[in-house]
Biopython code that builds the backbone (N, CA, C, O; Angstrom):
import numpy as np
from Bio.PDB.StructureBuilder import StructureBuilder

atoms = [
    (1, "MET", "N", (100.260, 173.385, 103.340)),
    (1, "MET", "CA", (99.263, 173.383, 102.303)),
    (1, "MET", "C", (99.463, 172.142, 101.428)),
    (1, "MET", "O", (100.591, 171.703, 101.202)),
    (2, "LYS", "N", (98.365, 171.592, 100.947)),
    (2, "LYS", "CA", (98.433, 170.418, 100.076)),
    (2, "LYS", "C", (98.354, 170.851, 98.620)),
    (2, "LYS", "O", (97.497, 171.643, 98.228)),
    (3, "HIS", "N", (99.269, 170.310, 97.837)),
    (3, "HIS", "CA", (99.275, 170.532, 96.398)),
    (3, "HIS", "C", (99.369, 169.178, 95.714)),
    (3, "HIS", "O", (99.787, 168.191, 96.320)),
    (4, "ASN", "N", (98.982, 169.143, 94.463)),
    (4, "ASN", "CA", (99.054, 167.907, 93.693)),
    (4, "ASN", "C", (99.911, 168.105, 92.455)),
    (4, "ASN", "O", (99.818, 169.122, 91.768)),
    (5, "ILE", "N", (100.735, 167.122, 92.189)),
    (5, "ILE", "CA", (101.544, 167.060, 90.980)),
    (5, "ILE", "C", (101.222, 165.731, 90.315)),
    (5, "ILE", "O", (101.123, 164.702, 90.984)),
    (6, "SER", "N", (101.059, 165.753, 89.002)),
    (6, "SER", "CA", (100.785, 164.530, 88.257)),
    (6, "SER", "C", (101.769, 164.399, 87.110)),
    (6, "SER", "O", (102.039, 165.359, 86.388)),
    (7, "VAL", "N", (102.296, 163.205, 86.954)),
    (7, "VAL", "CA", (103.074, 162.856, 85.770)),
    (7, "VAL", "C", (102.277, 161.726, 85.129)),
    (7, "VAL", "O", (102.324, 160.583, 85.583)),
    (8, "GLU", "N", (101.548, 162.056, 84.074)),
    (8, "GLU", "CA", (100.580, 161.132, 83.510)),
    (8, "GLU", "C", (100.929, 160.722, 82.088)),
    (8, "GLU", "O", (101.542, 161.473, 81.329)),
    (9, "GLY", "N", (100.519, 159.508, 81.756)),
    (9, "GLY", "CA", (100.673, 159.031, 80.389)),
    (9, "GLY", "C", (102.098, 158.674, 80.020)),
    (9, "GLY", "O", (102.510, 158.863, 78.876)),
    (10, "ILE", "N", (102.858, 158.157, 80.980)),
    (10, "ILE", "CA", (104.221, 157.705, 80.685)),
    (10, "ILE", "C", (104.092, 156.423, 79.870)),
    (10, "ILE", "O", (103.646, 155.395, 80.379)),
    (11, "LYS", "N", (104.482, 156.491, 78.619)),
    (11, "LYS", "CA", (104.328, 155.353, 77.704)),
    (11, "LYS", "C", (105.588, 154.502, 77.725)),
    (11, "LYS", "O", (106.696, 154.996, 77.514)),
    (12, "ILE", "N", (105.394, 153.213, 77.983)),
    (12, "ILE", "CA", (106.509, 152.279, 78.137)),
    (12, "ILE", "C", (106.208, 151.012, 77.341)),
    (12, "ILE", "O", (105.070, 150.543, 77.306)),
    (13, "TYR", "N", (107.224, 150.475, 76.716)),
    (13, "TYR", "CA", (107.123, 149.135, 76.125)),
    (13, "TYR", "C", (107.926, 148.227, 77.038)),
    (13, "TYR", "O", (109.118, 148.453, 77.245)),
    (14, "ALA", "N", (107.279, 147.192, 77.591)),
    (14, "ALA", "CA", (107.938, 146.340, 78.578)),
    (14, "ALA", "C", (107.514, 144.892, 78.382)),
    (14, "ALA", "O", (106.685, 144.583, 77.526)),
    (15, "PHE", "N", (108.093, 144.016, 79.183)),
    (15, "PHE", "CA", (107.949, 142.566, 78.987)),
    (15, "PHE", "C", (107.390, 141.868, 80.228)),
    (15, "PHE", "O", (107.928, 140.851, 80.667)),
    (16, "HIS", "N", (106.315, 142.413, 80.789)),
    (16, "HIS", "CA", (105.709, 141.847, 81.985)),
    (16, "HIS", "C", (104.584, 140.891, 81.608)),
    (16, "HIS", "O", (103.919, 141.061, 80.586)),
    (17, "GLY", "N", (104.385, 139.891, 82.447)),
    (17, "GLY", "CA", (103.280, 138.972, 82.240)),
    (17, "GLY", "C", (103.657, 137.551, 82.595)),
    (17, "GLY", "O", (104.837, 137.207, 82.678)),
    (18, "CYS", "N", (102.659, 136.742, 82.801)),
    (18, "CYS", "CA", (102.863, 135.348, 83.198)),
    (18, "CYS", "C", (103.092, 134.418, 82.006)),
    (18, "CYS", "O", (103.595, 133.307, 82.177)),
    (19, "LEU", "N", (102.734, 134.855, 80.818)),
    (19, "LEU", "CA", (102.884, 134.012, 79.637)),
    (19, "LEU", "C", (104.281, 134.140, 79.043)),
    (19, "LEU", "O", (104.882, 135.214, 79.065)),
    (20, "ASP", "N", (104.792, 133.024, 78.510)),
    (20, "ASP", "CA", (106.104, 133.042, 77.857)),
    (20, "ASP", "C", (106.135, 134.048, 76.710)),
    (20, "ASP", "O", (107.149, 134.709, 76.486)),
    (21, "GLU", "N", (105.026, 134.163, 75.986)),
    (21, "GLU", "CA", (104.952, 135.083, 74.857)),
    (21, "GLU", "C", (105.138, 136.527, 75.297)),
    (21, "GLU", "O", (105.747, 137.323, 74.582)),
    (22, "GLU", "N", (104.615, 136.869, 76.473)),
    (22, "GLU", "CA", (104.747, 138.244, 76.972)),
    (22, "GLU", "C", (106.208, 138.580, 77.269)),
    (22, "GLU", "O", (106.644, 139.718, 77.097)),
    (23, "GLU", "N", (106.945, 137.587, 77.711)),
    (23, "GLU", "CA", (108.367, 137.794, 77.985)),
    (23, "GLU", "C", (109.137, 138.024, 76.690)),
    (23, "GLU", "O", (110.097, 138.794, 76.664)),
    (24, "LYS", "N", (108.722, 137.365, 75.627)),
    (24, "LYS", "CA", (109.425, 137.463, 74.342)),
    (24, "LYS", "C", (108.959, 138.660, 73.510)),
    (24, "LYS", "O", (109.770, 139.384, 72.933)),
    (25, "ILE", "N", (107.653, 138.852, 73.460)),
    (25, "ILE", "CA", (107.078, 139.865, 72.569)),
    (25, "ILE", "C", (106.925, 141.222, 73.260)),
    (25, "ILE", "O", (107.151, 142.264, 72.644)),
    (26, "GLY", "N", (106.544, 141.209, 74.529)),
    (26, "GLY", "CA", (106.327, 142.459, 75.253)),
    (26, "GLY", "C", (104.989, 143.088, 74.934)),
    (26, "GLY", "O", (104.169, 142.524, 74.208)),
    (27, "GLY", "N", (104.787, 144.260, 75.489)),
    (27, "GLY", "CA", (103.533, 144.967, 75.281)),
    (27, "GLY", "C", (103.627, 146.414, 75.711)),
    (27, "GLY", "O", (104.625, 146.849, 76.286)),
    (28, "HIS", "N", (102.565, 147.152, 75.421)),
    (28, "HIS", "CA", (102.501, 148.579, 75.731)),
    (28, "HIS", "C", (101.852, 148.807, 77.098)),
    (28, "HIS", "O", (100.888, 148.140, 77.474)),
    (29, "TYR", "N", (102.412, 149.765, 77.818)),
    (29, "TYR", "CA", (101.928, 150.134, 79.147)),
    (29, "TYR", "C", (101.845, 151.649, 79.242)),
    (29, "TYR", "O", (102.583, 152.372, 78.572)),
    (30, "ILE", "N", (100.942, 152.109, 80.079)),
    (30, "ILE", "CA", (100.862, 153.532, 80.407)),
    (30, "ILE", "C", (100.869, 153.639, 81.927)),
    (30, "ILE", "O", (100.108, 152.958, 82.614)),
    (31, "VAL", "N", (101.741, 154.503, 82.440)),
    (31, "VAL", "CA", (101.881, 154.673, 83.883)),
    (31, "VAL", "C", (101.569, 156.125, 84.242)),
    (31, "VAL", "O", (102.024, 157.056, 83.578)),
    (32, "ASP", "N", (100.788, 156.293, 85.300)),
    (32, "ASP", "CA", (100.474, 157.610, 85.842)),
    (32, "ASP", "C", (100.965, 157.655, 87.281)),
    (32, "ASP", "O", (100.785, 156.702, 88.039)),
    (33, "VAL", "N", (101.586, 158.768, 87.650)),
    (33, "VAL", "CA", (102.036, 158.963, 89.023)),
    (33, "VAL", "C", (101.413, 160.259, 89.537)),
    (33, "VAL", "O", (101.556, 161.317, 88.924)),
    (34, "PHE", "N", (100.725, 160.160, 90.667)),
    (34, "PHE", "CA", (100.089, 161.303, 91.308)),
    (34, "PHE", "C", (100.781, 161.533, 92.644)),
    (34, "PHE", "O", (101.041, 160.589, 93.390)),
    (35, "ILE", "N", (101.072, 162.781, 92.935)),
    (35, "ILE", "CA", (101.833, 163.115, 94.135)),
    (35, "ILE", "C", (101.109, 164.221, 94.885)),
    (35, "ILE", "O", (100.723, 165.237, 94.307)),
    (36, "GLU", "N", (100.932, 164.006, 96.177)),
    (36, "GLU", "CA", (100.391, 165.047, 97.048)),
    (36, "GLU", "C", (101.536, 165.559, 97.906)),
    (36, "GLU", "O", (102.169, 164.787, 98.626)),
    (37, "THR", "N", (101.800, 166.840, 97.833)),
    (37, "THR", "CA", (102.937, 167.425, 98.538)),
    (37, "THR", "C", (102.645, 168.894, 98.829)),
    (37, "THR", "O", (101.556, 169.389, 98.537)),
    (38, "ASP", "N", (103.594, 169.564, 99.390)),
    (38, "ASP", "CA", (103.509, 171.014, 99.603)),
    (38, "ASP", "C", (104.649, 171.655, 98.828)),
    (38, "ASP", "O", (105.806, 171.584, 99.242)),
    (39, "PHE", "N", (104.321, 172.283, 97.698)),
    (39, "PHE", "CA", (105.371, 172.910, 96.914)),
    (39, "PHE", "C", (105.366, 174.440, 97.045)),
    (39, "PHE", "O", (105.839, 175.146, 96.155)),
    (40, "THR", "N", (104.831, 174.937, 98.152)),
    (40, "THR", "CA", (104.771, 176.379, 98.380)),
    (40, "THR", "C", (106.147, 177.028, 98.271)),
    (40, "THR", "O", (106.309, 178.022, 97.564)),
    (41, "LYS", "N", (107.130, 176.477, 98.960)),
    (41, "LYS", "CA", (108.478, 177.059, 98.953)),
    (41, "LYS", "C", (109.068, 177.050, 97.545)),
    (41, "LYS", "O", (109.655, 178.040, 97.107)),
    (42, "GLY", "N", (108.912, 175.932, 96.839)),
    (42, "GLY", "CA", (109.406, 175.857, 95.466)),
    (42, "GLY", "C", (108.761, 176.897, 94.566)),
    (42, "GLY", "O", (109.433, 177.523, 93.746)),
    (43, "ALA", "N", (107.455, 177.079, 94.720)),
    (43, "ALA", "CA", (106.737, 178.052, 93.896)),
    (43, "ALA", "C", (107.156, 179.479, 94.225)),
    (43, "ALA", "O", (107.359, 180.295, 93.326)),
    (44, "LEU", "N", (107.285, 179.778, 95.514)),
    (44, "LEU", "CA", (107.657, 181.142, 95.913)),
    (44, "LEU", "C", (109.089, 181.490, 95.501)),
    (44, "LEU", "O", (109.371, 182.617, 95.095)),
    (45, "GLU", "N", (109.987, 180.510, 95.610)),
    (45, "GLU", "CA", (111.396, 180.753, 95.279)),
    (45, "GLU", "C", (111.723, 180.414, 93.832)),
    (45, "GLU", "O", (112.840, 180.658, 93.376)),
    (46, "ASP", "N", (110.754, 179.849, 93.100)),
    (46, "ASP", "CA", (110.971, 179.404, 91.728)),
    (46, "ASP", "C", (112.192, 178.484, 91.665)),
    (46, "ASP", "O", (113.093, 178.663, 90.846)),
    (47, "ASN", "N", (112.186, 177.480, 92.574)),
    (47, "ASN", "CA", (113.358, 176.632, 92.766)),
    (47, "ASN", "C", (112.945, 175.159, 92.747)),
    (47, "ASN", "O", (112.157, 174.718, 93.583)),
    (48, "LEU", "N", (113.479, 174.411, 91.794)),
    (48, "LEU", "CA", (113.165, 172.989, 91.629)),
    (48, "LEU", "C", (113.549, 172.153, 92.851)),
    (48, "LEU", "O", (112.941, 171.113, 93.103)),
    (49, "GLU", "N", (114.539, 172.595, 93.600)),
    (49, "GLU", "CA", (114.994, 171.832, 94.771)),
    (49, "GLU", "C", (113.923, 171.717, 95.848)),
    (49, "GLU", "O", (114.034, 170.875, 96.739)),
    (50, "HIS", "N", (112.890, 172.548, 95.783)),
    (50, "HIS", "CA", (111.850, 172.540, 96.811)),
    (50, "HIS", "C", (110.505, 172.039, 96.294)),
    (50, "HIS", "O", (109.449, 172.407, 96.807)),
    (51, "THR", "N", (110.566, 171.199, 95.279)),
    (51, "THR", "CA", (109.360, 170.569, 94.749)),
    (51, "THR", "C", (109.758, 169.222, 94.157)),
    (51, "THR", "O", (110.892, 168.777, 94.332)),
    (52, "ILE", "N", (108.847, 168.584, 93.471)),
    (52, "ILE", "CA", (109.096, 167.275, 92.863)),
    (52, "ILE", "C", (109.600, 167.472, 91.440)),
    (52, "ILE", "O", (108.992, 168.193, 90.650)),
    (53, "ASP", "N", (110.704, 166.831, 91.126)),
    (53, "ASP", "CA", (111.288, 166.897, 89.786)),
    (53, "ASP", "C", (110.612, 165.843, 88.902)),
    (53, "ASP", "O", (110.718, 164.648, 89.177)),
    (54, "TYR", "N", (109.925, 166.273, 87.854)),
    (54, "TYR", "CA", (109.214, 165.360, 86.966)),
    (54, "TYR", "C", (110.163, 164.380, 86.292)),
    (54, "TYR", "O", (109.796, 163.231, 86.045)),
    (55, "VAL", "N", (111.369, 164.821, 85.995)),
    (55, "VAL", "CA", (112.368, 163.945, 85.364)),
    (55, "VAL", "C", (112.706, 162.792, 86.304)),
    (55, "VAL", "O", (112.838, 161.652, 85.859)),
    (56, "TRP", "N", (112.845, 163.072, 87.582)),
    (56, "TRP", "CA", (113.125, 162.051, 88.597)),
    (56, "TRP", "C", (112.010, 161.007, 88.608)),
    (56, "TRP", "O", (112.281, 159.807, 88.640)),
    (57, "VAL", "N", (110.763, 161.463, 88.582)),
    (57, "VAL", "CA", (109.613, 160.551, 88.581)),
    (57, "VAL", "C", (109.627, 159.692, 87.323)),
    (57, "VAL", "O", (109.481, 158.472, 87.403)),
    (58, "ASN", "N", (109.800, 160.309, 86.176)),
    (58, "ASN", "CA", (109.813, 159.582, 84.902)),
    (58, "ASN", "C", (110.932, 158.543, 84.874)),
    (58, "ASN", "O", (110.726, 157.424, 84.403)),
    (59, "ASN", "N", (112.107, 158.903, 85.370)),
    (59, "ASN", "CA", (113.234, 157.962, 85.379)),
    (59, "ASN", "C", (112.970, 156.761, 86.281)),
    (59, "ASN", "O", (113.330, 155.637, 85.931)),
    (60, "ILE", "N", (112.358, 156.978, 87.418)),
    (60, "ILE", "CA", (112.011, 155.859, 88.302)),
    (60, "ILE", "C", (111.064, 154.906, 87.583)),
    (60, "ILE", "O", (111.268, 153.692, 87.609)),
    (61, "VAL", "N", (110.039, 155.440, 86.947)),
    (61, "VAL", "CA", (109.075, 154.606, 86.232)),
    (61, "VAL", "C", (109.776, 153.828, 85.128)),
    (61, "VAL", "O", (109.591, 152.616, 85.020)),
    (62, "LYS", "N", (110.577, 154.498, 84.309)),
    (62, "LYS", "CA", (111.274, 153.821, 83.217)),
    (62, "LYS", "C", (112.200, 152.727, 83.737)),
    (62, "LYS", "O", (112.231, 151.627, 83.185)),
    (63, "ASN", "N", (112.945, 153.016, 84.781)),
    (63, "ASN", "CA", (113.880, 152.025, 85.327)),
    (63, "ASN", "C", (113.157, 150.805, 85.883)),
    (63, "ASN", "O", (113.551, 149.676, 85.592)),
    (64, "GLU", "N", (112.128, 151.002, 86.661)),
    (64, "GLU", "CA", (111.418, 149.879, 87.278)),
    (64, "GLU", "C", (110.611, 149.083, 86.250)),
    (64, "GLU", "O", (110.485, 147.865, 86.368)),
    (65, "MET", "N", (110.073, 149.763, 85.253)),
    (65, "MET", "CA", (109.329, 149.057, 84.212)),
    (65, "MET", "C", (110.261, 148.217, 83.338)),
    (65, "MET", "O", (109.803, 147.280, 82.684)),
    (66, "SER", "N", (111.540, 148.527, 83.315)),
    (66, "SER", "CA", (112.491, 147.768, 82.486)),
    (66, "SER", "C", (112.905, 146.447, 83.135)),
    (66, "SER", "O", (113.533, 145.605, 82.492)),
    (67, "ILE", "N", (112.552, 146.268, 84.405)),
    (67, "ILE", "CA", (112.874, 145.025, 85.123)),
    (67, "ILE", "C", (111.670, 144.088, 84.978)),
    (67, "ILE", "O", (110.583, 144.379, 85.475)),
    (68, "ARG", "N", (111.878, 142.972, 84.298)),
    (68, "ARG", "CA", (110.777, 142.043, 84.024)),
    (68, "ARG", "C", (110.163, 141.480, 85.301)),
    (68, "ARG", "O", (110.862, 141.087, 86.235)),
    (69, "SER", "N", (108.836, 141.455, 85.308)),
    (69, "SER", "CA", (108.072, 140.823, 86.378)),
    (69, "SER", "C", (106.882, 140.117, 85.755)),
    (69, "SER", "O", (106.415, 140.490, 84.679)),
    (70, "LYS", "N", (106.405, 139.111, 86.433)),
    (70, "LYS", "CA", (105.199, 138.444, 85.960)),
    (70, "LYS", "C", (103.973, 139.303, 86.218)),
    (70, "LYS", "O", (103.023, 139.277, 85.435)),
    (71, "LEU", "N", (103.982, 140.065, 87.305)),
    (71, "LEU", "CA", (102.812, 140.844, 87.709)),
    (71, "LEU", "C", (103.094, 142.337, 87.672)),
    (71, "LEU", "O", (104.146, 142.792, 88.122)),
    (72, "ILE", "N", (102.138, 143.105, 87.126)),
    (72, "ILE", "CA", (102.294, 144.556, 87.187)),
    (72, "ILE", "C", (102.103, 145.055, 88.623)),
    (72, "ILE", "O", (102.520, 146.164, 88.958)),
    (73, "GLU", "N", (101.482, 144.248, 89.456)),
    (73, "GLU", "CA", (101.371, 144.579, 90.871)),
    (73, "GLU", "C", (102.767, 144.696, 91.499)),
    (73, "GLU", "O", (103.030, 145.587, 92.307)),
    (74, "THR", "N", (103.641, 143.780, 91.109)),
    (74, "THR", "CA", (105.017, 143.788, 91.615)),
    (74, "THR", "C", (105.750, 145.043, 91.150)),
    (74, "THR", "O", (106.458, 145.682, 91.929)),
    (75, "VAL", "N", (105.576, 145.389, 89.886)),
    (75, "VAL", "CA", (106.228, 146.587, 89.341)),
    (75, "VAL", "C", (105.712, 147.834, 90.058)),
    (75, "VAL", "O", (106.488, 148.727, 90.397)),
    (76, "GLY", "N", (104.414, 147.888, 90.284)),
    (76, "GLY", "CA", (103.830, 149.021, 90.998)),
    (76, "GLY", "C", (104.406, 149.182, 92.399)),
    (76, "GLY", "O", (104.685, 150.297, 92.841)),
    (77, "GLN", "N", (104.582, 148.066, 93.088)),
    (77, "GLN", "CA", (105.169, 148.120, 94.436)),
    (77, "GLN", "C", (106.608, 148.638, 94.385)),
    (77, "GLN", "O", (107.026, 149.409, 95.248)),
    (78, "ARG", "N", (107.361, 148.209, 93.369)),
    (78, "ARG", "CA", (108.746, 148.688, 93.230)),
    (78, "ARG", "C", (108.794, 150.191, 92.951)),
    (78, "ARG", "O", (109.621, 150.906, 93.515)),
    (79, "ILE", "N", (107.906, 150.663, 92.081)),
    (79, "ILE", "CA", (107.864, 152.092, 91.782)),
    (79, "ILE", "C", (107.546, 152.876, 93.052)),
    (79, "ILE", "O", (108.195, 153.881, 93.343)),
    (80, "MET", "N", (106.549, 152.419, 93.808)),
    (80, "MET", "CA", (106.192, 153.100, 95.064)),
    (80, "MET", "C", (107.368, 153.128, 96.031)),
    (80, "MET", "O", (107.657, 154.160, 96.637)),
    (81, "ALA", "N", (108.041, 152.001, 96.173)),
    (81, "ALA", "CA", (109.183, 151.926, 97.099)),
    (81, "ALA", "C", (110.270, 152.919, 96.697)),
    (81, "ALA", "O", (110.846, 153.589, 97.554)),
    (82, "ARG", "N", (110.552, 153.016, 95.410)),
    (82, "ARG", "CA", (111.577, 153.955, 94.932)),
    (82, "ARG", "C", (111.161, 155.404, 95.170)),
    (82, "ARG", "O", (111.978, 156.223, 95.589)),
    (83, "LEU", "N", (109.900, 155.721, 94.907)),
    (83, "LEU", "CA", (109.420, 157.085, 95.143)),
    (83, "LEU", "C", (109.557, 157.450, 96.617)),
    (83, "LEU", "O", (110.021, 158.539, 96.953)),
    (84, "LYS", "N", (109.153, 156.537, 97.491)),
    (84, "LYS", "CA", (109.200, 156.791, 98.932)),
    (84, "LYS", "C", (110.624, 156.829, 99.479)),
    (84, "LYS", "O", (110.879, 157.446, 100.513)),
    (85, "SER", "N", (111.549, 156.172, 98.786)),
    (85, "SER", "CA", (112.918, 156.047, 99.307)),
    (85, "SER", "C", (113.648, 157.374, 99.415)),
    (85, "SER", "O", (114.626, 157.476, 100.156)),
    (86, "LYS", "N", (113.202, 158.383, 98.700)),
    (86, "LYS", "CA", (113.867, 159.686, 98.759)),
    (86, "LYS", "C", (113.514, 160.430, 100.049)),
    (86, "LYS", "O", (114.165, 161.414, 100.398)),
    (87, "GLY", "N", (112.497, 159.964, 100.746)),
    (87, "GLY", "CA", (112.143, 160.547, 102.033)),
    (87, "GLY", "C", (111.496, 161.915, 101.952)),
    (87, "GLY", "O", (111.573, 162.690, 102.905)),
    (88, "LEU", "N", (110.865, 162.224, 100.842)),
    (88, "LEU", "CA", (110.186, 163.508, 100.706)),
    (88, "LEU", "C", (108.885, 163.495, 101.488)),
    (88, "LEU", "O", (108.299, 162.438, 101.721)),
    (89, "ASN", "N", (108.446, 164.651, 101.883)),
    (89, "ASN", "CA", (107.166, 164.773, 102.581)),
    (89, "ASN", "C", (106.059, 164.771, 101.520)),
    (89, "ASN", "O", (105.553, 165.820, 101.122)),
    (90, "ALA", "N", (105.706, 163.578, 101.082)),
    (90, "ALA", "CA", (104.740, 163.459, 99.996)),
    (90, "ALA", "C", (104.009, 162.131, 100.098)),
    (90, "ALA", "O", (104.489, 161.180, 100.716)),
    (91, "LYS", "N", (102.840, 162.088, 99.479)),
    (91, "LYS", "CA", (102.082, 160.860, 99.316)),
    (91, "LYS", "C", (102.013, 160.579, 97.823)),
    (91, "LYS", "O", (101.985, 161.501, 97.008)),
    (92, "TYR", "N", (101.985, 159.296, 97.472)),
    (92, "TYR", "CA", (102.043, 158.910, 96.070)),
    (92, "TYR", "C", (100.913, 157.955, 95.712)),
    (92, "TYR", "O", (100.425, 157.189, 96.544)),
    (93, "LYS", "N", (100.518, 158.026, 94.456)),
    (93, "LYS", "CA", (99.597, 157.047, 93.888)),
    (93, "LYS", "C", (100.144, 156.688, 92.513)),
    (93, "LYS", "O", (100.500, 157.571, 91.732)),
    (94, "VAL", "N", (100.212, 155.393, 92.216)),
    (94, "VAL", "CA", (100.733, 154.905, 90.943)),
    (94, "VAL", "C", (99.659, 154.044, 90.283)),
    (94, "VAL", "O", (99.066, 153.173, 90.919)),
    (95, "ILE", "N", (99.421, 154.300, 89.010)),
    (95, "ILE", "CA", (98.509, 153.482, 88.217)),
    (95, "ILE", "C", (99.302, 152.945, 87.028)),
    (95, "ILE", "O", (99.950, 153.703, 86.306)),
    (96, "ILE", "N", (99.241, 151.630, 86.836)),
    (96, "ILE", "CA", (99.873, 151.001, 85.673)),
    (96, "ILE", "C", (98.772, 150.345, 84.856)),
    (96, "ILE", "O", (97.999, 149.534, 85.366)),
    (97, "ARG", "N", (98.710, 150.711, 83.570)),
    (97, "ARG", "CA", (97.746, 150.119, 82.655)),
    (97, "ARG", "C", (98.479, 149.276, 81.620)),
    (97, "ARG", "O", (99.410, 149.745, 80.965)),
    (98, "LYS", "N", (98.058, 148.059, 81.487)),
    (98, "LYS", "CA", (98.583, 147.154, 80.466)),
    (98, "LYS", "C", (97.586, 147.170, 79.309)),
    (98, "LYS", "O", (96.435, 146.759, 79.459)),
    (99, "LEU", "N", (98.045, 147.650, 78.159)),
    (99, "LEU", "CA", (97.155, 147.790, 77.013)),
    (99, "LEU", "C", (97.001, 146.469, 76.266)),
    (99, "LEU", "O", (97.950, 145.695, 76.142)),
    (100, "THR", "N", (95.809, 146.231, 75.779)),
    (100, "THR", "CA", (95.440, 145.005, 75.040)),
    (100, "THR", "C", (96.061, 143.744, 75.651)),
    (100, "THR", "O", (96.884, 143.080, 75.021)),
    (101, "PRO", "N", (95.658, 143.427, 76.879)),
    (101, "PRO", "CA", (96.207, 142.245, 77.550)),
    (101, "PRO", "C", (95.733, 140.949, 76.882)),
    (101, "PRO", "O", (94.627, 140.892, 76.343)),
    (102, "PRO", "N", (96.563, 139.924, 76.921)),
    (102, "PRO", "CA", (96.182, 138.643, 76.297)),
    (102, "PRO", "C", (95.273, 137.825, 77.218)),
    (102, "PRO", "O", (95.714, 136.859, 77.840)),
    (103, "ILE", "N", (94.005, 138.220, 77.297)),
    (103, "ILE", "CA", (93.086, 137.530, 78.213)),
    (103, "ILE", "C", (91.878, 136.949, 77.485)),
    (103, "ILE", "O", (90.814, 136.784, 78.082)),
    (104, "ASN", "N", (92.035, 136.641, 76.211)),
    (104, "ASN", "CA", (90.965, 136.013, 75.424)),
    (104, "ASN", "C", (89.669, 136.802, 75.453)),
    (104, "ASN", "O", (88.589, 136.241, 75.640)),
    (105, "GLY", "N", (89.788, 138.119, 75.263)),
    (105, "GLY", "CA", (88.604, 138.958, 75.206)),
    (105, "GLY", "C", (88.949, 140.299, 74.586)),
    (105, "GLY", "O", (90.122, 140.650, 74.457)),
    (106, "ASP", "N", (87.931, 141.043, 74.207)),
    (106, "ASP", "CA", (88.109, 142.361, 73.619)),
    (106, "ASP", "C", (88.202, 143.380, 74.754)),
    (106, "ASP", "O", (87.204, 143.990, 75.138)),
    (107, "VAL", "N", (89.412, 143.557, 75.283)),
    (107, "VAL", "CA", (89.643, 144.414, 76.446)),
    (107, "VAL", "C", (90.692, 145.454, 76.095)),
    (107, "VAL", "O", (91.767, 145.111, 75.602)),
    (108, "ASP", "N", (90.388, 146.722, 76.343)),
    (108, "ASP", "CA", (91.360, 147.784, 76.063)),
    (108, "ASP", "C", (92.573, 147.708, 76.976)),
    (108, "ASP", "O", (93.711, 147.830, 76.523)),
    (109, "SER", "N", (92.321, 147.504, 78.276)),
    (109, "SER", "CA", (93.433, 147.495, 79.224)),
    (109, "SER", "C", (93.009, 146.852, 80.548)),
    (109, "SER", "O", (91.825, 146.718, 80.857)),
    (110, "VAL", "N", (94.007, 146.473, 81.294)),
    (110, "VAL", "CA", (93.830, 146.109, 82.698)),
    (110, "VAL", "C", (94.757, 147.025, 83.472)),
    (110, "VAL", "O", (95.756, 147.505, 82.935)),
    (111, "SER", "N", (94.430, 147.268, 84.728)),
    (111, "SER", "CA", (95.275, 148.191, 85.485)),
    (111, "SER", "C", (95.322, 147.841, 86.961)),
    (111, "SER", "O", (94.465, 147.141, 87.501)),
    (112, "ILE", "N", (96.370, 148.365, 87.584)),
    (112, "ILE", "CA", (96.472, 148.305, 89.041)),
    (112, "ILE", "C", (96.681, 149.725, 89.539)),
    (112, "ILE", "O", (97.200, 150.585, 88.827)),
    (113, "SER", "N", (96.270, 149.945, 90.763)),
    (113, "SER", "CA", (96.440, 151.253, 91.387)),
    (113, "SER", "C", (96.968, 151.033, 92.796)),
    (113, "SER", "O", (96.404, 150.264, 93.575)),
    (114, "ILE", "N", (98.044, 151.712, 93.106)),
    (114, "ILE", "CA", (98.627, 151.648, 94.443)),
    (114, "ILE", "C", (98.741, 153.081, 94.923)),
    (114, "ILE", "O", (99.305, 153.922, 94.223)),
    (115, "GLY", "N", (98.221, 153.375, 96.101)),
    (115, "GLY", "CA", (98.314, 154.756, 96.525)),
    (115, "GLY", "C", (97.952, 154.993, 97.968)),
    (115, "GLY", "O", (97.392, 154.140, 98.657)),
    (116, "GLU", "N", (98.297, 156.187, 98.391)),
    (116, "GLU", "CA", (98.071, 156.607, 99.775)),
    (116, "GLU", "C", (97.004, 157.685, 99.893)),
    (116, "GLU", "O", (96.671, 158.098, 101.004)),
    (117, "PHE", "N", (96.463, 158.147, 98.774)),
    (117, "PHE", "CA", (95.431, 159.175, 98.845)),
    (117, "PHE", "C", (94.436, 159.002, 97.722)),
    (117, "PHE", "O", (93.486, 159.778, 97.614)),
]
sb = StructureBuilder()
sb.init_structure("model")
sb.init_model(0)
sb.init_chain("A")
sb.init_seg("    ")
for serial, (resi, resn, name, xyz) in enumerate(atoms, 1):
    if name == "N":
        sb.init_residue(resn, " ", resi, " ")
    sb.init_atom(name, np.array(xyz, "f"), 0.0, 1.0, " ", f" {name:<3s}", serial, name[0])
structure = sb.get_structure()
């Protein structure tokens, strides 16, 4: 059976971007992780070992976002690789939003989305 788990609105302050100022000043980001899996066994047994641990997901996002990159595309790929590295029977989608990007316009955010579903 297919089930969905979402860890949404992970708020991070990080230093990504191509401009020198972004490396020094940083900016606000919001990351969402969507997971398609089968958590039937976890639900029936009320056992975290048979589902996705939200803390694990949040820690991966925080750790990868703390590593400076010029592109949020690069950070998204790293987050996906870490999620997949555990070898769980799951599909993942990651969205990273950079709030108020320095692009000489009145823009709320820019974002990337990487996913399998």
